N, C-alpha and C positions, 0 to 999 in steps of 0.2 A: 466203334473200334472198324479197323479196316478187316475185310474178308478174306479169305485165302488166296484169293485171285486178286483181289483189288490191291492198287498202287499202295506201297506204307508211303511214299514220299512224293508230294506234289506240288508245283510249279506251276503258278496263272498266271499267265502275262505281267511279269515283273517289270517294275519301272525303277531304275536306280542311276542317280546320278551323284557325282562327288563335286561342289561348287557348279560351274558350269560344263564340267565333261561328263558327259554320258556315259555310262557302264554296262546298264541293261536298258533293254527296248522292247518290252510285249515279250520276254523269254519264259516260256514254256516247257515243263517237263515231268517225266514220271519215273518213280523209280521202285523195283519191285523187290521182297525179300528174296536172298539168296543171290541175286545177281551181282556181278560185277560192271559198272559202269563207267567207262570214260569218256570225260570232256577235255574233246579237243580243240586247239583253233589258234591262232598266231596269237603271238603279244598282244596284251591291251583288248583283246576281242570280248572280254567279260565272262572267263570261264570262272577266274577265281571267285569274281564278286557272285557269281553264282552259287559258286558251292558256300560261301558265307552266308549267303540269305538263306539256302537250304538249311544250314546248321543253326541258323539263328543268331549269328556271331553280328551279321549286318541285317538293318531293318531297311526293308525295300521302301521307295516312296510310294507306291501303287502297286496293287497285284496280291496275290493270296500263297500262302505257304502252307501246305496241312502235312500234318504227321500223324498218322494211325487215326485220321478223322478229327483231329485237333488243331485250329487255328493258331500254327505257331508266331504271327505276326500278331495276333489279337493278345498273346501273353503276357502275363507281368514280366518285368527283367528277374525277378526273383524266380520264376518259373521257368522261364527260359534256360536259367543258369542251371537248374536241377534237372532239365532236361540234357543238357550237355554233360551234366556229370553223370547219369544214370544210363541214359538211352543211348548216347553218341560216343563215339571215340576217334580222335584226332590225331593225322599225322602228318608233319608237316617235311619243308624238303629239308631245314637243316637241325630237326628234332625238337627245338625248343625246350631241352629238359634246364631241369633247374638246376644250376651251376655248382649251389652250395650243398645240394643232397647227394647223398651216393644214388649210384644205379640202381640201386634194390629201394631206396628211398624214393627214388621219383616213380616206379612202377607202385608202390604201396599206396601214393599221395590221394588218387582219386581213390580206392577203397575206404581209405580213413575218413576223405571230405564226404562220403557217402554213410559215412558211421559204422564202419565194419569195426570192430575188436582189433587192435595191434598183431595177436598174435596169428589170429585168422587171415588178417590181411597179408602178414609177410610171408606164411606159409605159400597163399594162392601164388603172390608175387614171385618168390622163390622158384615155385614148380613151373612158372611159365620162363623163367629165364634160362631154368634146365632145359625145359621143351625147345627153346630157341637156340641152345648150345651157347649160350653166354653167359650162364653160372660163374664162369671164374672173373668176370666183370663186377660182381654184386656189391663188393663193397669200395669199389672204386668210384672218382667223383668222375664227370663228363669228359672234363678236359686230358681225364687220365688216359683216353680210351680211344680207338680208331675210328672215323666215322662210319665206317660198318656196323662195328659194334654199339655204338650210338644209336645209329637209326632201328636197330633190331632192339633196343632198351625203348625207344619210342615208341615202338611197335608193340611190345609188350604193354606198354601203360595204356595205350588206344584198346587193347584188347582184354585187360584184366575184368573191365566191369560187365562183360559180355554185352558189348551194346548191341543192338538191334540198326545200328548203322553205324559205317564207320568211314571218315571223311577224310581224303590225303590229298592235299596241293603238293604236286611233284614230287612224290616221296623217295624217288630213286633219281634225283636230279644231283644230288651229291655223290653219290656212291659208285662207286667201279658195277662195270656189268655182272659180274658174278653175285656182288651183294645185291645189285638193283634185282637180279632173279631170284634171289632166295626171299626179299621181301613182297616180291609179289606172288611166289607162292605161297608165302603166308596169309596174305588177303584171301588168295583163292580156296586154302584151305578153311579160312573162316567162314566165307561166304557158302561153300559146300556143306561144313561139319554143323556149322550153328545157325543157318540160315540167315546172317547177315545181310545185308546190303552194302557193297561198298562202291562211295562213289569217290571217285579220283580224277583231278586233272593233271595232264601230261601234255607234252608238245612229243614225247617219243613215240614212234612209229613201236619199236620194240615193246614197249611197256604195255601200249593199247591193245597190242595181240591177244594179250591175257584176258582181256574183259571180254565179257558176253555183249555189249552195245557197246558202241560209240555214239556219242553226241557232239556233233560239231558246232560249235560258237561262232559265228562272224558277226561284228558290227552291234553286238549284246543280245542277238536274238539266236535261239535253237534253229538253225538253218535246217538241219538234215540229221536223219539217226539211221544207224544202219548195223546190221548184225556183222561182229567183229570176229565169228568164227564161222 
């Protein structure tokens, strides 16, 4: 297991290509508990691929990803899936909520997949929707709520399991500035109050300004890291 001052998540010399198209070329990165890290870079630079490799969604062609001392690349598919259910939370640009489920059921889902009893899971999910000021959409389906409300439901789903790492890929890209600020404040709160690490991909300077650090991805490598504050 990692020590308090050790990186929680480490990428070392990651290489990844999709067919003949290279996406990562020796990318290395360290992520610490309780910090908000922004991955910046132009379109096609490899920042989303890097995030997906860190999260165990994409397997690199070469290199190593370590989470709390565990080799994520060497894990079985089942163990990586369990890790994503219990230790990681995900928020994407358009929420990716299950359209057939209500907003409350979407937030309950990861808890039920982790084996929590329905009543307890429902109470926890409802409490988080209340905290995010969207309790009124609990019984509505994603297609019946606004973009800002839907994205806050997606944030609730990401936070409900108490993850140690939250991955966010352009989480404010579909939101107006007010709702984008609300989402970013939620991430900051999660990092500060729970010690979760937040890794977010963005091309917006105003979003990156909320982070503790920026990592600039260019041509598949992490070329520069700088304090954002």
